[in-house]
N, C-alpha and C positions, 0 to 999 in steps of 0.2 A: 202886835199880831200875837194871839196866845199861843202855846207848845201844841205843834200838830200831835194828832192822836188818831187811832183808830178805834171804828166803833163798829163791832160784828152785828150784823143783821140776821137774825136765826127766823126762819120761818116754820112754824111747827102748830101741831093741832092738838087739843084736848090736854093741855098741861095744867097739873094741879097746883104747881109750885115752882120755885126758880131751879130744880135739881137738874133742868136741861143745861143751865149755864155751867154745872160742875163737870157734867158727862162731855161736856163739848171741849171742856179745859179752857175757857174763857179767862184771860189775863189783863184785859183791856176793857174798856166801856162796851157795854151789849146791849141791844135793843132786842126783844123779844116779841114776834106777832103770834099771837096764840088763838088762832081759829077755833073757836068753842060754843058753849050754848050761852055766853053771857057777854055783858059790854063792860070793860072794867080798867083801871090802869094800878099798877103795882109798882112798887120801887125798892131796891135793894141797895145800899150803899156800903163800900168799903173804904177803906183808906187810900186806895189806888185806882179805884173804879167803881163806876157807877151802872147798876143793871136796872133797866125798866121792861115791864111786861104789859103789852096792852093786847089786852083780850076782846076779841070780836066776834060777832055772829056771822061777819060775812065769809064767804068760801071762795076759793081759788087761788093759787100760787101767785097770779100775777097781782091780783089785788092785795096780797100779803105784801110781796115786794113793794108795790106802790105806797101802802101805808107805812111800811119803815121807811122809806125813801122820804115821804114827807114829814116823817116825826123825828127822822134822825139830826143827832147833834155832831158826830164826828166831823173831823177834816177830811179824813178816807174813810170809806166803808168797805167792808167785806161782807158778801153774801155767803152764808151758810143756811143748810138744811139741818134737819134734826136727826140726823145718823152720822154727823161728821164729829171728828175730833181732831181739834187743833193741837200743833206741836207748841213746846216750851220755846219762848222767843219769837212767836208769830209776828207780834206788832212791830218790834225791833228791824226784822227781815223785812217787813213790808214799808215802814219808813225810810230805811236804808236803799229801798230798791226804788223809792220816789226822789230821795236824793240824789241817786247815780243818775235819773233820769227825768230831769227839772222841765222837760216837754211835754211827760207822759201825764195823762187825763185819767187814763184806765190803764190797769196793768192786772195781766191775768198771771198768776202763778200755777206751779204744782201742785196738786192735790191726790196723795195716792189712791188709786180705786181698782178694784180687778178688772175692769173694763176698759181702763183707758191708758194708753201709750203716749210718753212725752218726748218732744224733741230736747237735746241738750245745748242747744245754740239760742241764744238771746235776740229776739228779733222784734221789727215794728209788725203788727196784726192789720192784716186790710180785709176785705171782702172775703176772700178764699179761706183765710184762717180763722175768721170770725165764725166760719160755720160748724168748727170743730172745737170750739171752746165751750164748756160746760158751766154752769150757774157758781158752782162752788169753787170756780179758779177766779172769780171776778172780785178785784177791788177797784174802787173810781175816787177819784177828788168829786165830794159831793157837789160843792160849790159851782163845779164846771159842768155838772151833770144838771143840777137844780137851775141852772142860770140858763141852760140850753133848754130847758122846758122838756126835758125827756123822762119818760117814763116808761113802764112795761106795759107791751100791748095785752089787755085784759080779755082778748078774743083767742089768745094762744096761752098754753102751759097747763099744767095738771089743775084738774077741776073743770076744765073745758072741753068740747068734743075732739077737738086738736090734739089734747094731750101733751104738747112739747113744742120747743122753740121759741119761747118766750126770752131765753137770755141771748139767743143768737138775733132775734130781732132788736132787742136792747142796744146791743153791740153795732147794729148796721146803723140805728139811729144815731149811735154817737158817731160813727163815721160820717154819715150824711152832714151831721151837724158840725162837723170839722174838728172834733176831738180826736187826739192823739191815743191809739192803745198801743201797748207794748206787751209783750211775752218775756216773763223771767223765769228761766228754768231753775226756781228755788221751791223745794217741798214745805208746804207751811201746816199740812194736815193729811189726815187720811179719811176716807168716805167710805162706810161699810155697807155699799149699795148692793145688795146681791142680787134683786130682782128689779126689773125696770118697772118704773111706774105705768108707763104707756106702751112700751114695745111688747108684743104678746106673740110674735112671729111673723112672716111675711103671708100674712091673710089678706083677705080683701080691705078689713078697716085701715091696715097700715097704709097700704097704697092709695087708699081715698086721701087719710090724712097727711100723706106725703105731699099729693098735689096741692092741698089747701094750703099747708104750713108754707111749701114754696113758693106760692104765688103772693102770700102774704108777705112774706121776708123779702124777696128778690124782685119782687113785680111782674108783671106780665111776661116780656119779652125774655129776662133771664131766669125766671119761674119755669118758664115753658122748656127753655133748653135745659135746666137741672133736671126737670122730670125724664126728658130723654136719657142723660147722662147716668142718672139714678137705675134707670130701666136697663142699660146695656151693663153699667159696671158691676152691678148686685146680682147680675143673673145667675150666676153660680151659687148664690146664697139663696135664691127662692125659688129655683127653677125645678126642683122636686115637688113644690107645692102649687104653683101656677106657672103658666105658659108666660111667654113675653107679653105678647098680645091682650092677655086678660089683666097683666100687672099696668101695661098702658093704659089699657081702657080706664081701670080703676083710677089710678093717678090722672087722668084728663077728668074724671069723675069730679074728683075733689077740687080741681083745678078750676074747674065753672063754678064751684060753687060760693055763694055769696056770705060774706061775713059781716 
């Protein structure tokens, strides 16, 4: 068996060269999926790492993630976006975490973000905690995911009417296939995400999206309960814009939407 390694899977758009690898702080192997106006493959080799860039005319974040997953070579993969910077030593931190948790198939780390707070306690991740994870926290054992026939849901995520939820559906599919997910409170980078790509306030579109995504991830019964839970627990956040009745009405509109 070869030496374990980490391959960073970056989803980006309209890249002209390999500069995003330097901006991200790549120290390991890296695969860039560049959604642009051409289909092409390029390579950049260093003494200690190989950087590949697959340019594609396809659109959609989940399609980008799936193309990366299908073409990845690393023992372990780390999801990344184009607004992320990884800290020095991220590869060794990831490999050490898997060494300490030999049963782990997926490990979620900390990535510093202006919109995210993290627990300081290491734990196993179940269905509830999986809903709180962001894509840039996720690493996984590539062979375990591929052999379990798990991909990202192309009906969810940026570039679709739903706008989000693809990483949570991915984690749910991992759990449903019996894979073990852990959270390790080690920070491996930071993301400079100042404006959400899908959240633009508690408006009609938000609640319709929430209903659709909840059912897609959780199924009919638990998706219905989660819509009710959201309507009640986020009431103080949206009540100045819409009434609870309107919020629930729009969520159930989305809930009944067929994908």
